[in-house]
C-alpha positions, 0 to 999 in steps of 0.5 A: 069125486076128484081124479088122481094125478098120475103116479110118477114115483119111478122118477123124481127129476127130468134126468131120471125120466130121460134115462127111463125113456132112453131105456125104452130106446127113445132119445129125448133132448132135455127140452122134450124131457122137461116138457114130458116131466111137467106133463106128468107132474102137473097132470096136464095134457100135452099137445105135440106138433111137428112134421109127419114122421118125426116121432110124435106118436112114438112118444106116447107109445114109449111113455106107456111102456116106460110107465107100464101104463095101458095105451089107449089110442084115438086115431082121428080122421075127417068125420069122426064125431064125439059119439064114435069116439066115446061109446056106442050101444051094441045094437045087434046084441040088444036085438038078439036079447030082445028076441030071446026075451020075447020068445021066453014070454013073461016079459018084465018091461022095466027090467028089460029096459034096464038090461038093454042099457046096461054096461053089458051092451055098452061098447066103450070107445077110446075116450070112455076107455080112458076114464073107465074105473077098471084101470088100476093106474093112469092110462096113456090116452093118445089122441093122434092127428087131432088136426084131422078131426072136426072142430065139433070133436075139439069142442067136446075135448075141451070139456073132457080134458077139464073134468075127465068125465063123460055122461051116458044118458042111460047110465049117468056120469062116469068119472075117471078115478085115475086121471089119464096121461093125455098126449095129443099130436098134430101134423098141423094140416090146420090150426088147433083152436086156441081154447084147446091149446090153452088146456095143454102144455105144448111142444114142437117136435122138430127133425133131429140133429145129426148127432141125435138122429145117429144115436136114435138109429144106433139104438133102434137098428143096432145091426147097421154098421156105424160107418153106414149109419153115419152115411145114412144120416148124412144123406137123410139130413141132406135130403131135408135141405132139398125142396121136396113135397114131403121131407123124410122123417125119423121113421123113414130113416129107420125104415131105410136103414132096415132096408139097406141092412136087409140088402146086405149093404155095407156102404152107400152107392148110387145104384142102391140109393136109386133102387131104394129111394121109395123107402124114404121118399113117398111121392113120385115127383120127389123120387124123380127130382132126387134120382140120378145126379142129385142122389149121386152128389148126396152119396158123395157127400155122405161118403166123405162125411163118414170117412 
């Protein structure tokens, strides 16, 4: 049984898709919008790579909201194996069922065996949820931080992304009626195998330009005064020019904007920047490097740029 390519009737052009994303407060430049459009039209998985905090995961969330499609997330980590990502049997409930049947007497061994390994006792993990026949439309399957998973899981994904089916020995083969929209993200802590990359379209999510970051900030945190927003973006963009252990991403810009708004800040100054550096910098070594004179120079630069 073949699976259906996701329904894309809500848009027919790249610009229409970009407008739909913007209505969900996600600002996508044309190259990203084009890649997402092709991902949906061709039914191909999409691999997004880039630094942490640049909005890779957000793309899948916004796409789910824009298409009114279920979002299923597999968060990868070291040691995650295919079994935990696909399904498990609910052993405690199976044992309780066995004890109940045993206490009632008159056990039909064949029937018990069928019941024990039925859908009732199957715990569906994200990969099996994504191809479950109960969906009435294509879900968005987010495989987040695939670079953290072991290569054995990558090998299984090769098969899954080709056939969109999973075999449960006790139940048989389960096939997707609606092909999931698959988004994989990677922070590039290790290289993804070429065979998996070949299954996917690819896009590198870079840090946003000044204009794009300002537009995103205004959309996501509308309470920030425009003058302060320009100062924040100028400061954050300048931080990315410094040799830091971890450069701040768009997520940190938004968090800092919300923090400054909560403090009632109308304009950047040395004191408030020093006090809130922990919102945008996540390593003490980076904070110590910026705090004081460097922060002061960046504040001055931000104030001048916003005038």
